[in-house]
C-alpha positions in Angstrom: 87.1 96.9 88.4 87.3 96.7 84.6 84.3 99.1 84.2 86.0 101.5 86.7 89.2 101.4 84.6 87.3 102.1 81.4 85.3 104.9 83.1 88.6 106.4 84.2 89.4 107.5 80.7 91.0 104.5 78.9 90.5 104.5 75.2 88.6 101.7 73.5 91.7 100.4 71.9 93.1 99.7 75.3 90.5 97.0 76.0 92.7 94.3 74.7 95.6 95.5 76.8 93.4 95.3 79.9 92.8 91.6 79.2 89.1 91.7 79.7 89.0 87.9 79.3 90.7 86.0 82.1 94.4 85.1 81.5 95.4 81.5 81.0 96.9 81.3 84.4 94.0 83.0 86.0 91.8 80.2 84.7 94.2 77.6 85.9 94.4 79.2 89.4 90.6 79.3 89.6 90.5 75.5 89.1 92.7 74.9 92.1 91.3 73.6 95.4 93.1 75.6 98.1 91.8 73.4 100.9 93.0 70.3 99.1 96.5 71.7 98.5 96.7 72.9 102.1 95.8 69.4 103.3 98.4 67.9 101.0 101.1 70.2 102.4 100.2 69.9 106.0 99.5 66.1 105.9 102.7 65.2 104.0 104.6 62.5 105.9 108.1 61.3 106.1 107.9 58.8 103.2 106.6 61.6 100.9 109.6 63.8 101.8 112.0 60.9 101.3 110.5 60.2 97.9 110.9 63.8 96.9 114.5 63.9 98.0 115.3 60.7 96.1 114.0 62.1 92.7 116.1 63.8 90.1 113.1 65.7 88.7 110.4 66.9 91.1 106.8 67.9 90.5 104.3 70.0 92.4 103.4 67.2 94.8 107.1 66.8 95.6 107.4 70.6 96.2 104.4 70.4 98.5 106.2 67.7 100.6 109.4 69.7 100.7 107.8 72.8 102.1 105.7 70.8 104.6 106.3 70.6 108.3 107.3 67.0 107.7 110.4 68.1 105.8 111.8 70.2 108.7 113.8 67.3 110.1 115.4 66.8 106.6 116.7 70.4 106.3 120.4 69.4 106.4 119.9 66.9 103.6 117.8 69.4 101.6 120.5 72.1 102.0 123.3 69.7 100.9 121.4 68.7 97.8 120.4 72.3 97.0 124.0 73.5 97.3 125.3 70.7 95.1 122.7 71.5 92.4 123.5 75.2 92.6 127.2 74.7 92.2 126.6 72.3 89.3 124.4 74.8 87.4 125.8 78.2 88.4 129.3 77.4 89.6 130.5 79.8 92.3 129.2 82.9 90.5 127.0 85.2 92.6 125.4 88.1 90.7 125.2 91.5 92.4 122.6 94.1 91.7 121.4 97.3 93.4 118.0 99.0 93.5 117.7 102.6 92.3 114.5 104.2 93.6 113.1 106.7 91.1 110.0 107.9 93.0 107.9 107.3 96.1 104.7 108.7 94.6 101.9 106.2 94.7 98.2 106.0 93.9 97.6 102.9 95.9 96.9 102.2 99.6 98.5 98.9 100.7 98.7 97.8 104.3 102.4 96.8 104.1 104.1 99.6 102.1 105.6 102.9 103.2 104.8 104.5 99.9 101.0 104.1 100.4 99.3 107.3 99.4 97.6 107.7 102.8 101.0 107.9 104.5 102.0 111.5 105.4 105.4 111.4 103.6 107.3 114.0 101.6 107.0 112.8 98.0 109.7 113.0 95.5 110.3 111.9 91.9 113.9 112.2 90.6 114.6 114.5 87.6 116.7 113.2 84.8 119.6 115.1 86.2 119.1 113.5 89.6 118.8 110.0 88.0 122.1 110.6 86.3 123.7 111.6 89.6 122.4 108.4 91.3 123.7 106.3 88.4 127.1 107.9 88.8 127.2 107.2 92.5 126.1 103.6 92.0 128.4 102.9 89.1 131.3 104.1 91.3 130.6 101.1 93.5 131.2 98.7 90.6 127.6 97.7 89.7 126.6 96.9 86.1 123.1 95.6 86.9 120.5 97.9 88.4 116.9 97.5 89.4 114.7 100.7 88.9 112.0 100.9 91.5 109.1 103.4 91.8 105.8 103.7 93.6 102.8 103.0 91.4 101.6 106.3 90.0 100.5 105.9 86.4 100.1 109.6 85.6 103.3 111.1 87.0 105.6 108.0 87.0 104.3 106.0 84.0 105.4 105.0 80.6 106.4 108.4 79.4 108.7 108.9 82.4 110.3 105.4 82.0 111.0 106.2 78.4 113.0 109.2 79.4 114.8 107.5 82.3 115.9 104.3 80.6 118.3 105.8 78.0 120.0 107.7 80.9 120.3 104.6 83.0 121.4 102.4 80.1 124.5 104.7 79.6 125.8 103.4 82.9 124.5 99.8 83.2 124.6 96.8 80.9 121.5 95.2 82.5 118.4 97.1 83.6 115.4 95.7 85.5 112.2 97.4 86.4 109.9 97.0 89.4 107.0 99.4 89.0 103.3 99.2 88.3 102.1 96.5 85.9 101.9 97.8 82.3 100.3 96.6 79.1 102.2 94.1 76.9 102.8 96.7 74.1 104.2 99.1 76.7 106.8 96.5 77.8 107.6 95.8 74.2 108.2 99.5 73.7 110.4 99.8 76.8 112.5 97.0 75.5 113.5 99.4 72.7 114.7 101.8 75.3 116.9 99.3 77.0 114.7 97.4 79.4 116.0 93.8 80.1 113.9 92.4 82.9 110.9 93.1 85.1 110.1 92.0 88.7 106.5 91.8 89.6 105.3 90.2 92.8 101.7 89.0 93.2 102.1 89.6 97.0 99.6 86.8 97.7 97.7 84.3 95.6 94.8 84.4 98.1 92.2 86.6 96.3 90.3 87.4 99.6 93.6 88.1 101.5 94.8 90.2 98.6 91.6 92.4 98.9 92.1 92.8 102.6 95.6 94.4 102.1 95.0 96.4 98.9 92.6 99.1 100.0 92.7 101.8 97.2 94.0 102.2 93.7 94.6 100.1 90.7 96.6 97.6 92.6 93.2 96.4 94.0 92.7 94.6 90.7 94.0 91.1 91.5 93.6 89.8 87.9 95.3 92.6 86.2 98.4 92.0 88.4 98.2 88.3 88.1 98.3 88.4 84.3 101.4 90.7 84.3 104.0 87.9 83.8 102.1 86.7 80.8 102.1 90.1 79.3 105.9 90.2 79.9 106.3 86.9 78.2 104.2 88.1 75.2 106.5 91.2 75.0 109.6 89.0 74.9 111.2 90.4 78.1 114.4 88.6 78.8 113.9 88.0 82.6 110.7 87.8 84.6 111.0 88.0 88.3 108.4 86.4 90.5 107.7 86.3 94.2 105.1 86.6 97.0 105.3 88.9 100.1 105.9 86.3 102.7 103.7 87.0 105.7 100.6 88.4 104.0 99.0 85.0 103.8 99.8 81.3 104.2 103.4 81.3 103.0 103.3 77.6 102.1 100.2 77.9 100.0 101.4 81.1 98.3 104.7 79.3 97.5 102.8 76.3 96.1 100.8 78.6 93.8 104.0 80.4 92.8 105.4 77.0 91.7 102.3 76.4 89.7 102.6 79.9 88.2 106.3 79.3 87.3 105.6 76.0 85.5 102.8 77.6 83.5 105.0 80.5 82.4 107.9 78.2 81.6 105.7 76.1 79.4 104.1 79.0 77.5 106.9 81.6 77.5 110.0 79.5 77.4 112.1 82.2 75.7 112.2 84.3 78.9 114.1 83.2 81.9 112.9 83.4 85.4 114.0 84.4 88.9 112.4 84.0 92.3 112.7 86.4 95.3 111.8 85.8 98.9 110.7 89.2 100.4 109.4 89.1 104.0 107.3 91.8 105.6 109.5 94.6 107.0 108.7 97.7 109.1 108.0 100.7 107.0 107.1 104.4 107.2 103.6 104.9 108.6 103.7 101.8 110.7 101.2 99.9 108.6 103.5 96.9 108.2 104.1 96.9 112.0 100.3 96.5 112.5 100.1 93.7 110.0 103.0 91.9 111.7 101.4 92.3 115.1 97.9 91.2 113.9 99.1 88.1 112.0 99.1 84.7 113.6 102.4 83.1 114.3 101.7 80.3 111.9 101.2 82.8 109.0 104.7 84.4 109.4 107.7 82.5 108.2 110.7 81.9 110.5 114.3 82.0 109.5 114.5 78.2 109.5 111.4 77.9 107.4 112.7 80.4 104.9 115.9 78.3 104.5 113.7 75.3 104.0 111.7 77.2 101.4 114.8 78.4 99.5 116.2 74.8 99.4 112.9 73.4 98.3 112.9 75.9 95.3 116.3 74.8 94.3 115.3 71.1 94.4 112.2 71.9 92.5 114.0 73.8 89.7 117.8 73.6 89.4 117.8 76.1 86.6 115.9 78.9 88.5 117.7 82.0 89.6 117.1 82.6 93.3 117.5 86.1 94.8 117.8 87.4 98.4 117.7 91.1 99.1 118.9 93.3 101.9 115.6 92.9 103.7 117.4 90.0 105.4 120.1 90.4 108.0 123.8 90.1 107.2 124.1 87.0 109.4 121.2 85.3 107.6 122.5 86.2 104.2 126.1 85.2 104.9 124.9 81.7 105.9 122.1 81.1 103.4 123.4 82.6 100.2 126.1 79.9 99.7 123.4 77.2 99.8 121.2 78.1 96.8 121.1 81.8 96.1 122.4 83.1 92.7 121.6 86.8 93.0 121.7 89.4 95.8 121.3 93.1 96.3 124.0 95.0 98.2 124.4 98.5 99.6 120.7 99.1 99.0 118.9 102.3 99.9 115.1 102.4 99.5 114.4 106.1 99.1 114.6 108.3 96.0 118.0 110.1 95.8 119.5 108.2 98.7 122.8 107.3 97.0 123.7 111.0 96.6 121.9 112.2 99.7 122.5 109.9 102.7 120.0 111.9 104.8 117.1 110.9 102.6 114.4 109.3 104.7 111.5 108.6 102.3 112.1 104.9 102.3 109.7 102.2 101.2 110.8 99.8 103.9 113.7 99.4 106.2 116.6 97.2 105.2 118.5 94.9 107.6 121.8 94.2 105.9 123.2 97.7 105.7 126.8 96.8 104.8 128.4 98.4 101.8 128.5 96.5 98.6 132.3 96.0 98.9 131.9 94.6 102.4 129.2 92.2 101.2 131.4 91.1 98.3 134.3 90.4 100.6 132.0 88.3 102.9 130.8 86.3 99.9 134.4 85.7 98.7 135.3 84.4 102.1 132.6 81.8 101.6 134.0 80.7 98.3 131.7 82.6 96.0 132.7 84.9 93.2 130.8 88.2 93.0 129.7 89.1 89.5 128.7 92.7 88.9 127.0 92.1 85.5 124.3 89.7 84.3 126.5 86.7 83.3 123.7 84.9 81.4 122.6 87.7 79.0 122.9 86.5 75.4 123.7 82.9 76.3 121.6 80.2 74.6 119.3 78.5 77.1 118.5 74.9 76.8 115.1 73.4 76.0 115.0 71.6 79.3 112.4 74.1 80.5 110.0 72.5 78.0 110.3 69.1 79.6 108.1 69.8 82.5 107.1 67.2 84.9 103.7 68.6 85.6 101.0 68.5 82.9 98.4 71.2 82.8 
């Protein structure tokens, strides 16, 4: 894949950016025994869960126990502890953000995404004037934090486009995140100068073979380039790095375990950045590819509502400092009952098509959302549950403690 990238026209001085040598975490992941971890998770017993619940600081073995089938009967206790830790660390604040879709152009084919280049969709990339109109429509709802999203098309929606868009968006929002194709470290550093605050990048799955099965064409086929993206973000000094796996592509428990390993590695090496964790589940999308994936997967691969609650609580017990995010992929009923337990950040009023905030008829969406309530309605629902909606990033500029360096797992 590296030779293909070089043959595609990259200059020689881009070799370093491509990280021809494996990244630090890639080497660590390669040393893991997946079968051994799966056995540890699936064979965890009641005493292992009880030991994990009794600890104040939990390691990877504890996390494995907390996401295991053996922990299911302890869900009420996990939820109680998770809620207590969340209130102690974050109070009753709940950060609101909204995605702004810039483009549905994509040079990849992925089995689960409506933007896949093989889908017969009308493609659109917002002009700067259209971006400004979208910003105005979003700002009118009260948001101060926005997530810019685009399909992965390096030539037409790449660094040059982002450098034009960011100054426009920054005039309206105090905190701007990006969820686009992985970039080089120097590119992220340059975008910081244009107002970039944070980047979300999901590995989708940590199973190399499963990853290859779902990524059929395009640069996203390169597992290692994507895997090293959070490290490049850390090297660039990006304030917030958002992690996650697409729950349903592979064994959700094993992917979550490797996410925990990845997080600890990043916290140890790039402690100046802060981290968030998201929990996207497969959703139906244009083209029907995700529907086929959902139908073909075994029931034990998909994650149920109850298991997702267990996973969210396990994350809070594993890392009380970690920001946990839940998007409008989930239903209103689910979010209303789960957010108060451990979630610190949610999207609201989301539309997943370019230009959809100024054109409600837009139908070029990446995936369908479930919670389709307005931002104001969601905020009211959260207030009724004792939470305080915050429309800006309340942690920006605050000094973060050195607790992240005191890790319980040694690499």
